[in-house]
CHARMM-style PDB file with segment names, atoms N, HN, CA, C and O in Angstrom:
ATOM      1  N   UNK     1      -0.808   4.691 -11.941  1.00  0.00      PROA
ATOM      2  CA  UNK     1      -0.973   4.548 -13.402  1.00  0.00      PROA
ATOM      3  C   UNK     1      -1.151   5.936 -14.032  1.00  0.00      PROA
ATOM      4  O   UNK     1      -2.075   6.674 -13.689  1.00  0.00      PROA
ATOM      5  N   UNK     2      -0.261   6.268 -14.946  1.00  0.00      PROA
ATOM      6  HN  UNK     2       0.489   5.669 -15.225  1.00  0.00      PROA
ATOM      7  CA  UNK     2      -0.381   7.579 -15.584  1.00  0.00      PROA
ATOM      8  C   UNK     2      -1.308   7.527 -16.791  1.00  0.00      PROA
ATOM      9  O   UNK     2      -1.744   6.452 -17.201  1.00  0.00      PROA
ATOM     10  N   UNK     3      -1.600   8.669 -17.346  1.00  0.00      PROA
ATOM     11  HN  UNK     3      -1.245   9.542 -17.013  1.00  0.00      PROA
ATOM     12  CA  UNK     3      -2.540   8.769 -18.463  1.00  0.00      PROA
ATOM     13  C   UNK     3      -2.076   8.023 -19.702  1.00  0.00      PROA
ATOM     14  O   UNK     3      -2.881   7.448 -20.435  1.00  0.00      PROA
ATOM     15  N   UNK     4      -0.755   8.038 -19.929  1.00  0.00      PROA
ATOM     16  HN  UNK     4      -0.101   8.505 -19.334  1.00  0.00      PROA
ATOM     17  CA  UNK     4      -0.205   7.378 -21.119  1.00  0.00      PROA
ATOM     18  C   UNK     4      -0.473   5.874 -21.087  1.00  0.00      PROA
ATOM     19  O   UNK     4      -0.865   5.274 -22.087  1.00  0.00      PROA
ATOM     20  N   UNK     5      -0.249   5.278 -19.907  1.00  0.00      PROA
ATOM     21  HN  UNK     5       0.069   5.766 -19.094  1.00  0.00      PROA
ATOM     22  CA  UNK     5      -0.480   3.842 -19.738  1.00  0.00      PROA
ATOM     23  C   UNK     5      -1.953   3.517 -19.926  1.00  0.00      PROA
ATOM     24  O   UNK     5      -2.309   2.527 -20.565  1.00  0.00      PROA
ATOM     25  N   UNK     6      -2.794   4.354 -19.366  1.00  0.00      PROA
ATOM     26  HN  UNK     6      -2.506   5.159 -18.847  1.00  0.00      PROA
ATOM     27  CA  UNK     6      -4.244   4.175 -19.471  1.00  0.00      PROA
ATOM     28  C   UNK     6      -4.693   4.261 -20.922  1.00  0.00      PROA
ATOM     29  O   UNK     6      -5.503   3.455 -21.382  1.00  0.00      PROA
ATOM     30  N   UNK     7      -4.162   5.244 -21.638  1.00  0.00      PROA
ATOM     31  HN  UNK     7      -3.504   5.899 -21.265  1.00  0.00      PROA
ATOM     32  CA  UNK     7      -4.493   5.422 -23.055  1.00  0.00      PROA
ATOM     33  C   UNK     7      -4.057   4.213 -23.862  1.00  0.00      PROA
ATOM     34  O   UNK     7      -4.787   3.723 -24.725  1.00  0.00      PROA
ATOM     35  N   UNK     8      -2.844   3.739 -23.564  1.00  0.00      PROA
ATOM     36  HN  UNK     8      -2.251   4.137 -22.864  1.00  0.00      PROA
ATOM     37  CA  UNK     8      -2.302   2.576 -24.264  1.00  0.00      PROA
ATOM     38  C   UNK     8      -3.173   1.346 -24.019  1.00  0.00      PROA
ATOM     39  O   UNK     8      -3.487   0.598 -24.944  1.00  0.00      PROA
ATOM     40  N   UNK     9      -3.557   1.152 -22.759  1.00  0.00      PROA
ATOM     41  HN  UNK     9      -3.302   1.760 -22.008  1.00  0.00      PROA
ATOM     42  CA  UNK     9      -4.410   0.019 -22.397  1.00  0.00      PROA
ATOM     43  C   UNK     9      -5.766   0.091 -23.083  1.00  0.00      PROA
ATOM     44  O   UNK     9      -6.272  -0.911 -23.589  1.00  0.00      PROA
ATOM     45  N   UNK    10      -6.350   1.285 -23.095  1.00  0.00      PROA
ATOM     46  HN  UNK    10      -5.939   2.099 -22.684  1.00  0.00      PROA
ATOM     47  CA  UNK    10      -7.652   1.479 -23.736  1.00  0.00      PROA
ATOM     48  C   UNK    10      -7.578   1.230 -25.234  1.00  0.00      PROA
ATOM     49  O   UNK    10      -8.466   0.603 -25.813  1.00  0.00      PROA
ATOM     50  N   UNK    11      -6.510   1.727 -25.861  1.00  0.00      PROA
ATOM     51  HN  UNK    11      -5.790   2.237 -25.391  1.00  0.00      PROA
ATOM     52  CA  UNK    11      -6.330   1.521 -27.297  1.00  0.00      PROA
ATOM     53  C   UNK    11      -6.159   0.049 -27.626  1.00  0.00      PROA
ATOM     54  O   UNK    11      -6.761  -0.464 -28.569  1.00  0.00      PROA
ATOM     55  N   UNK    12      -5.321  -0.631 -26.829  1.00  0.00      PROA
ATOM     56  HN  UNK    12      -4.831  -0.214 -26.063  1.00  0.00      PROA
ATOM     57  CA  UNK    12      -5.074  -2.052 -27.054  1.00  0.00      PROA
ATOM     58  C   UNK    12      -6.354  -2.854 -26.837  1.00  0.00      PROA
ATOM     59  O   UNK    12      -6.680  -3.754 -27.611  1.00  0.00      PROA
ATOM     60  N   UNK    13      -7.074  -2.506 -25.764  1.00  0.00      PROA
ATOM     61  HN  UNK    13      -6.809  -1.775 -25.136  1.00  0.00      PROA
ATOM     62  CA  UNK    13      -8.326  -3.184 -25.450  1.00  0.00      PROA
ATOM     63  C   UNK    13      -9.364  -2.986 -26.542  1.00  0.00      PROA
ATOM     64  O   UNK    13     -10.087  -3.913 -26.907  1.00  0.00      PROA
ATOM     65  N   UNK    14      -9.427  -1.764 -27.056  1.00  0.00      PROA
ATOM     66  HN  UNK    14      -8.839  -1.011 -26.759  1.00  0.00      PROA
ATOM     67  CA  UNK    14     -10.367  -1.457 -28.132  1.00  0.00      PROA
ATOM     68  C   UNK    14     -10.043  -2.218 -29.395  1.00  0.00      PROA
ATOM     69  O   UNK    14     -10.935  -2.700 -30.092  1.00  0.00      PROA
ATOM     70  N   UNK    15      -8.748  -2.322 -29.688  1.00  0.00      PROA
ATOM     71  HN  UNK    15      -8.023  -1.930 -29.122  1.00  0.00      PROA
ATOM     72  CA  UNK    15      -8.293  -3.034 -30.875  1.00  0.00      PROA
ATOM     73  C   UNK    15      -8.589  -4.524 -30.758  1.00  0.00      PROA
ATOM     74  O   UNK    15      -9.056  -5.154 -31.707  1.00  0.00      PROA
ATOM     75  N   UNK    16      -8.313  -5.079 -29.579  1.00  0.00      PROA
ATOM     76  HN  UNK    16      -7.934  -4.567 -28.807  1.00  0.00      PROA
ATOM     77  CA  UNK    16      -8.559  -6.496 -29.334  1.00  0.00      PROA
ATOM     78  C   UNK    16     -10.049  -6.807 -29.425  1.00  0.00      PROA
ATOM     79  O   UNK    16     -10.451  -7.825 -29.987  1.00  0.00      PROA
ATOM     80  N   UNK    17     -10.856  -5.918 -28.866  1.00  0.00      PROA
ATOM     81  HN  UNK    17     -10.529  -5.091 -28.409  1.00  0.00      PROA
ATOM     82  CA  UNK    17     -12.309  -6.077 -28.891  1.00  0.00      PROA
ATOM     83  C   UNK    17     -12.834  -6.008 -30.315  1.00  0.00      PROA
ATOM     84  O   UNK    17     -13.704  -6.784 -30.711  1.00  0.00      PROA
ATOM     85  N   UNK    18     -12.287  -5.062 -31.083  1.00  0.00      PROA
ATOM     86  HN  UNK    18     -11.580  -4.432 -30.762  1.00  0.00      PROA
ATOM     87  CA  UNK    18     -12.700  -4.890 -32.474  1.00  0.00      PROA
ATOM     88  C   UNK    18     -12.368  -6.140 -33.281  1.00  0.00      PROA
ATOM     89  O   UNK    18     -13.172  -6.608 -34.087  1.00  0.00      PROA
ATOM     90  N   UNK    19     -11.166  -6.672 -33.048  1.00  0.00      PROA
ATOM     91  HN  UNK    19     -10.513  -6.292 -32.393  1.00  0.00      PROA
ATOM     92  CA  UNK    19     -10.714  -7.869 -33.750  1.00  0.00      PROA
ATOM     93  C   UNK    19     -11.594  -9.062 -33.372  1.00  0.00      PROA
ATOM     94  O   UNK    19     -11.987  -9.858 -34.225  1.00  0.00      PROA
ATOM     95  N   UNK    20     -11.893  -9.166 -32.067  1.00  0.00      PROA
ATOM     96  HN  UNK    20     -11.573  -8.519 -31.375  1.00  0.00      PROA
ATOM     97  CA  UNK    20     -12.730 -10.259 -31.576  1.00  0.00      PROA
ATOM     98  C   UNK    20     -14.140 -10.164 -32.142  1.00  0.00      PROA
ATOM     99  O   UNK    20     -14.709 -11.166 -32.576  1.00  0.00      PROA
ATOM    100  N   UNK    21     -14.704  -8.957 -32.139  1.00  0.00      PROA
ATOM    101  HN  UNK    21     -14.242  -8.143 -31.787  1.00  0.00      PROA
ATOM    102  CA  UNK    21     -16.059  -8.754 -32.635  1.00  0.00      PROA
ATOM    103  C   UNK    21     -16.162  -9.072 -34.119  1.00  0.00      PROA
ATOM    104  O   UNK    21     -17.162  -9.621 -34.582  1.00  0.00      PROA
ATOM    105  N   UNK    22     -15.106  -8.715 -34.865  1.00  0.00      PROA
ATOM    106  HN  UNK    22     -14.294  -8.268 -34.490  1.00  0.00      PROA
ATOM    107  CA  UNK    22     -15.083  -8.986 -36.290  1.00  0.00      PROA
ATOM    108  C   UNK    22     -15.091 -10.494 -36.528  1.00  0.00      PROA
ATOM    109  O   UNK    22     -15.838 -10.999 -37.366  1.00  0.00      PROA
ATOM    110  N   UNK    23     -14.245 -11.205 -35.776  1.00  0.00      PROA
ATOM    111  HN  UNK    23     -13.638 -10.795 -35.096  1.00  0.00      PROA
ATOM    112  CA  UNK    23     -14.152 -12.656 -35.894  1.00  0.00      PROA
ATOM    113  C   UNK    23     -15.475 -13.298 -35.480  1.00  0.00      PROA
ATOM    114  O   UNK    23     -15.990 -14.186 -36.159  1.00  0.00      PROA
ATOM    115  N   UNK    24     -16.009 -12.833 -34.355  1.00  0.00      PROA
ATOM    116  HN  UNK    24     -15.590 -12.112 -33.804  1.00  0.00      PROA
ATOM    117  CA  UNK    24     -17.264 -13.352 -33.826  1.00  0.00      PROA
ATOM    118  C   UNK    24     -18.404 -13.123 -34.814  1.00  0.00      PROA
ATOM    119  O   UNK    24     -19.236 -14.003 -35.035  1.00  0.00      PROA
ATOM    120  N   UNK    25     -18.430 -11.921 -35.407  1.00  0.00      PROA
ATOM    121  HN  UNK    25     -17.755 -11.206 -35.227  1.00  0.00      PROA
ATOM    122  CA  UNK    25     -19.471 -11.555 -36.369  1.00  0.00      PROA
ATOM    123  C   UNK    25     -19.422 -12.455 -37.595  1.00  0.00      PROA
ATOM    124  O   UNK    25     -20.450 -12.949 -38.058  1.00  0.00      PROA
ATOM    125  N   UNK    26     -18.205 -12.664 -38.120  1.00  0.00      PROA
ATOM    126  HN  UNK    26     -17.370 -12.263 -37.744  1.00  0.00      PROA
ATOM    127  CA  UNK    26     -18.073 -13.495 -39.312  1.00  0.00      PROA
ATOM    128  C   UNK    26     -18.401 -14.954 -39.017  1.00  0.00      PROA
ATOM    129  O   UNK    26     -19.004 -15.635 -39.847  1.00  0.00      PROA
ATOM    130  N   UNK    27     -18.003 -15.441 -37.834  1.00  0.00      PROA
ATOM    131  HN  UNK    27     -17.513 -14.888 -37.160  1.00  0.00      PROA
ATOM    132  CA  UNK    27     -18.327 -16.808 -37.438  1.00  0.00      PROA
ATOM    133  C   UNK    27     -19.831 -16.997 -37.317  1.00  0.00      PROA
ATOM    134  O   UNK    27     -20.376 -18.003 -37.771  1.00  0.00      PROA
ATOM    135  N   UNK    28     -20.500 -16.027 -36.704  1.00  0.00      PROA
ATOM    136  HN  UNK    28     -20.058 -15.209 -36.335  1.00  0.00      PROA
ATOM    137  CA  UNK    28     -21.951 -16.083 -36.539  1.00  0.00      PROA
ATOM    138  C   UNK    28     -22.645 -16.060 -37.893  1.00  0.00      PROA
ATOM    139  O   UNK    28     -23.588 -16.811 -38.138  1.00  0.00      PROA
ATOM    140  N   UNK    29     -22.160 -15.183 -38.766  1.00  0.00      PROA
ATOM    141  HN  UNK    29     -21.393 -14.573 -38.567  1.00  0.00      PROA
ATOM    142  CA  UNK    29     -22.714 -15.063 -40.108  1.00  0.00      PROA
ATOM    143  C   UNK    29     -22.555 -16.376 -40.862  1.00  0.00      PROA
ATOM    144  O   UNK    29     -23.489 -16.851 -41.509  1.00  0.00      PROA
ATOM    145  N   UNK    30     -21.364 -16.955 -40.772  1.00  0.00      PROA
ATOM    146  HN  UNK    30     -20.605 -16.569 -40.247  1.00  0.00      PROA
ATOM    147  CA  UNK    30     -21.065 -18.216 -41.450  1.00  0.00      PROA
ATOM    148  C   UNK    30     -21.945 -19.342 -40.921  1.00  0.00      PROA
ATOM    149  O   UNK    30     -22.498 -20.120 -41.698  1.00  0.00      PROA
ATOM    150  N   UNK    31     -22.075 -19.430 -39.589  1.00  0.00      PROA
ATOM    151  HN  UNK    31     -21.625 -18.798 -38.957  1.00  0.00      PROA
ATOM    152  CA  UNK    31     -22.903 -20.460 -38.971  1.00  0.00      PROA
ATOM    153  C   UNK    31     -24.366 -20.314 -39.349  1.00  0.00      PROA
ATOM    154  O   UNK    31     -25.056 -21.309 -39.569  1.00  0.00      PROA
ATOM    155  N   UNK    32     -24.842 -19.076 -39.427  1.00  0.00      PROA
ATOM    156  HN  UNK    32     -24.281 -18.267 -39.249  1.00  0.00      PROA
ATOM    157  CA  UNK    32     -26.229 -18.810 -39.812  1.00  0.00      PROA
ATOM    158  C   UNK    32     -26.493 -19.277 -41.232  1.00  0.00      PROA
ATOM    159  O   UNK    32     -27.503 -19.927 -41.501  1.00  0.00      PROA
ATOM    160  N   UNK    33     -25.581 -18.943 -42.142  1.00  0.00      PROA
ATOM    161  HN  UNK    33     -24.761 -18.414 -41.923  1.00  0.00      PROA
ATOM    162  CA  UNK    33     -25.709 -19.361 -43.540  1.00  0.00      PROA
ATOM    163  C   UNK    33     -25.687 -20.882 -43.639  1.00  0.00      PROA
ATOM    164  O   UNK    33     -26.468 -21.479 -44.379  1.00  0.00      PROA
ATOM    165  N   UNK    34     -24.781 -21.498 -42.883  1.00  0.00      PROA
ATOM    166  HN  UNK    34     -24.146 -21.012 -42.282  1.00  0.00      PROA
ATOM    167  CA  UNK    34     -24.658 -22.954 -42.866  1.00  0.00      PROA
ATOM    168  C   UNK    34     -25.940 -23.596 -42.345  1.00  0.00      PROA
ATOM    169  O   UNK    34     -26.418 -24.589 -42.894  1.00  0.00      PROA
ATOM    170  N   UNK    35     -26.488 -23.018 -41.282  1.00  0.00      PROA
ATOM    171  HN  UNK    35     -26.099 -22.212 -40.836  1.00  0.00      PROA
ATOM    172  CA  UNK    35     -27.714 -23.528 -40.671  1.00  0.00      PROA
ATOM    173  C   UNK    35     -28.886 -23.430 -41.638  1.00  0.00      PROA
ATOM    174  O   UNK    35     -29.641 -24.388 -41.805  1.00  0.00      PROA
ATOM    175  N   UNK    36     -29.037 -22.277 -42.271  1.00  0.00      PROA
ATOM    176  HN  UNK    36     -28.424 -21.499 -42.135  1.00  0.00      PROA
ATOM    177  CA  UNK    36     -30.125 -22.069 -43.235  1.00  0.00      PROA
ATOM    178  C   UNK    36     -29.999 -23.038 -44.403  1.00  0.00      PROA
ATOM    179  O   UNK    36     -30.990 -23.612 -44.853  1.00  0.00      PROA
ATOM    180  N   UNK    37     -28.769 -23.216 -44.893  1.00  0.00      PROA
ATOM    181  HN  UNK    37     -27.964 -22.749 -44.527  1.00  0.00      PROA
ATOM    182  CA  UNK    37     -28.516 -24.144 -45.996  1.00  0.00      PROA
ATOM    183  C   UNK    37     -28.887 -25.566 -45.595  1.00  0.00      PROA
ATOM    184  O   UNK    37     -29.517 -26.292 -46.365  1.00  0.00      PROA
ATOM    185  N   UNK    38     -28.491 -25.961 -44.378  1.00  0.00      PROA
ATOM    186  HN  UNK    38     -27.979 -25.372 -43.753  1.00  0.00      PROA
ATOM    187  CA  UNK    38     -28.804 -27.304 -43.885  1.00  0.00      PROA
ATOM    188  C   UNK    38     -30.302 -27.516 -43.762  1.00  0.00      PROA
ATOM    189  O   UNK    38     -30.822 -28.555 -44.169  1.00  0.00      PROA
ATOM    190  N   UNK    39     -30.996 -26.534 -43.202  1.00  0.00      PROA
ATOM    191  HN  UNK    39     -30.574 -25.690 -42.871  1.00  0.00      PROA
ATOM    192  CA  UNK    39     -32.449 -26.628 -43.025  1.00  0.00      PROA
ATOM    193  C   UNK    39     -33.154 -26.744 -44.371  1.00  0.00      PROA
ATOM    194  O   UNK    39     -34.020 -27.601 -44.546  1.00  0.00      PROA
ATOM    195  N   UNK    40     -32.794 -25.901 -45.308  1.00  0.00      PROA
ATOM    196  HN  UNK    40     -32.090 -25.205 -45.166  1.00  0.00      PROA
ATOM    197  CA  UNK    40     -33.433 -25.948 -46.627  1.00  0.00      PROA
ATOM    198  C   UNK    40     -33.100 -27.249 -47.342  1.00  0.00      PROA
ATOM    199  O   UNK    40     -33.926 -27.783 -48.083  1.00  0.00      PROA
ATOM    200  N   UNK    41     -31.886 -27.762 -47.121  1.00  0.00      PROA
ATOM    201  HN  UNK    41     -31.216 -27.329 -46.519  1.00  0.00      PROA
ATOM    202  CA  UNK    41     -31.486 -29.019 -47.754  1.00  0.00      PROA
ATOM    203  C   UNK    41     -32.291 -30.187 -47.192  1.00  0.00      PROA
ATOM    204  O   UNK    41     -32.750 -31.046 -47.946  1.00  0.00      PROA
ATOM    205  N   UNK    42     -32.464 -30.222 -45.875  1.00  0.00      PROA
ATOM    206  HN  UNK    42     -32.092 -29.525 -45.263  1.00  0.00      PROA
ATOM    207  CA  UNK    42     -33.168 -31.343 -45.258  1.00  0.00      PROA
ATOM    208  C   UNK    42     -34.679 -31.286 -45.443  1.00  0.00      PROA
ATOM    209  O   UNK    42     -35.338 -32.322 -45.530  1.00  0.00      PROA
ATOM    210  N   UNK    43     -35.226 -30.076 -45.503  1.00  0.00      PROA
ATOM    211  HN  UNK    43     -34.691 -29.234 -45.432  1.00  0.00      PROA
ATOM    212  CA  UNK    43     -36.669 -29.963 -45.711  1.00  0.00      PROA
ATOM    213  C   UNK    43     -37.026 -30.138 -47.176  1.00  0.00      PROA
ATOM    214  O   UNK    43     -38.187 -30.373 -47.512  1.00  0.00      PROA
ATOM    215  N   UNK    44     -36.042 -30.026 -48.044  1.00  0.00      PROA
ATOM    216  HN  UNK    44     -35.099 -29.835 -47.772  1.00  0.00      PROA
ATOM    217  CA  UNK    44     -36.256 -30.261 -49.466  1.00  0.00      PROA
ATOM    218  C   UNK    44     -36.975 -29.133 -50.176  1.00  0.00      PROA
ATOM    219  O   UNK    44     -37.674 -29.364 -51.163  1.00  0.00      PROA
ATOM    220  N   UNK    45     -36.810 -27.897 -49.678  1.00  0.00      PROA
ATOM    221  HN  UNK    45     -36.242 -27.709 -48.876  1.00  0.00      PROA
ATOM    222  CA  UNK    45     -37.411 -26.742 -50.350  1.00  0.00      PROA
ATOM    223  C   UNK    45     -36.774 -26.525 -51.715  1.00  0.00      PROA
ATOM    224  O   UNK    45     -37.434 -26.107 -52.666  1.00  0.00      PROA
ATOM    225  N   UNK    46     -35.485 -26.814 -51.791  1.00  0.00      PROA
ATOM    226  HN  UNK    46     -34.948 -27.152 -51.018  1.00  0.00      PROA
ATOM    227  CA  UNK    46     -34.776 -26.709 -53.063  1.00  0.00      PROA
ATOM    228  C   UNK    46     -34.392 -28.125 -53.471  1.00  0.00      PROA
ATOM    229  O   UNK    46     -33.405 -28.677 -52.985  1.00  0.00      PROA
ATOM    230  N   UNK    47     -35.166 -28.695 -54.350  1.00  0.00      PROA
ATOM    231  HN  UNK    47     -35.968 -28.246 -54.746  1.00  0.00      PROA
ATOM    232  CA  UNK    47     -35.000 -30.096 -54.721  1.00  0.00      PROA
ATOM    233  C   UNK    47     -33.600 -30.527 -55.090  1.00  0.00      PROA
ATOM    234  O   UNK    47     -33.237 -31.684 -54.874  1.00  0.00      PROA
ATOM    235  N   UNK    48     -32.799 -29.620 -55.646  1.00  0.00      PROA
ATOM    236  HN  UNK    48     -33.094 -28.680 -55.821  1.00  0.00      PROA
ATOM    237  CA  UNK    48     -31.475 -29.998 -56.117  1.00  0.00      PROA
ATOM    238  C   UNK    48     -30.431 -30.029 -55.002  1.00  0.00      PROA
ATOM    239  O   UNK    48     -29.403 -30.692 -55.138  1.00  0.00      PROA
ATOM    240  N   UNK    49     -30.687 -29.314 -53.893  1.00  0.00      PROA
ATOM    241  HN  UNK    49     -31.523 -28.776 -53.782  1.00  0.00      PROA
ATOM    242  CA  UNK    49     -29.704 -29.248 -52.808  1.00  0.00      PROA
ATOM    243  C   UNK    49     -29.996 -30.328 -51.768  1.00  0.00      PROA
ATOM    244  O   UNK    49     -31.003 -30.269 -51.062  1.00  0.00      PROA
ATOM    245  N   UNK    50     -29.105 -31.310 -51.683  1.00  0.00      PROA
ATOM    246  HN  UNK    50     -28.287 -31.358 -52.256  1.00  0.00      PROA
ATOM    247  CA  UNK    50     -29.228 -32.362 -50.672  1.00  0.00      PROA
ATOM    248  C   UNK    50     -27.861 -32.753 -50.165  1.00  0.00      PROA
ATOM    249  O   UNK    50     -26.908 -32.846 -50.939  1.00  0.00      PROA
ATOM    250  N   UNK    51     -27.758 -32.985 -48.854  1.00  0.00      PROA
ATOM    251  HN  UNK    51     -28.532 -32.909 -48.226  1.00  0.00      PROA
ATOM    252  CA  UNK    51     -26.456 -33.338 -48.283  1.00  0.00      PROA
ATOM    253  C   UNK    51     -25.995 -34.751 -48.669  1.00  0.00      PROA
ATOM    254  O   UNK    51     -24.823 -35.085 -48.494  1.00  0.00      PROA
ATOM    255  N   UNK    52     -26.900 -35.576 -49.188  1.00  0.00      PROA
ATOM    256  HN  UNK    52     -27.852 -35.305 -49.329  1.00  0.00      PROA
ATOM    257  CA  UNK    52     -26.501 -36.931 -49.561  1.00  0.00      PROA
ATOM    258  C   UNK    52     -26.456 -37.095 -51.067  1.00  0.00      PROA
ATOM    259  OT1 UNK    52     -26.138 -38.177 -51.561  1.00  0.00      PROA
TER     260      UNK     52
END
């Protein structure tokens, strides 16, 4: 394996990882917001927000 192939692999791997981390981060953020909203809705901290 020459240096060019190694560089290409590292670049591709870094890009894929970055893309995955971005997706993972946004999914986690979205799930956290959803979870907090659900908890506050069910506990009735905000009287107007209810899932039913």
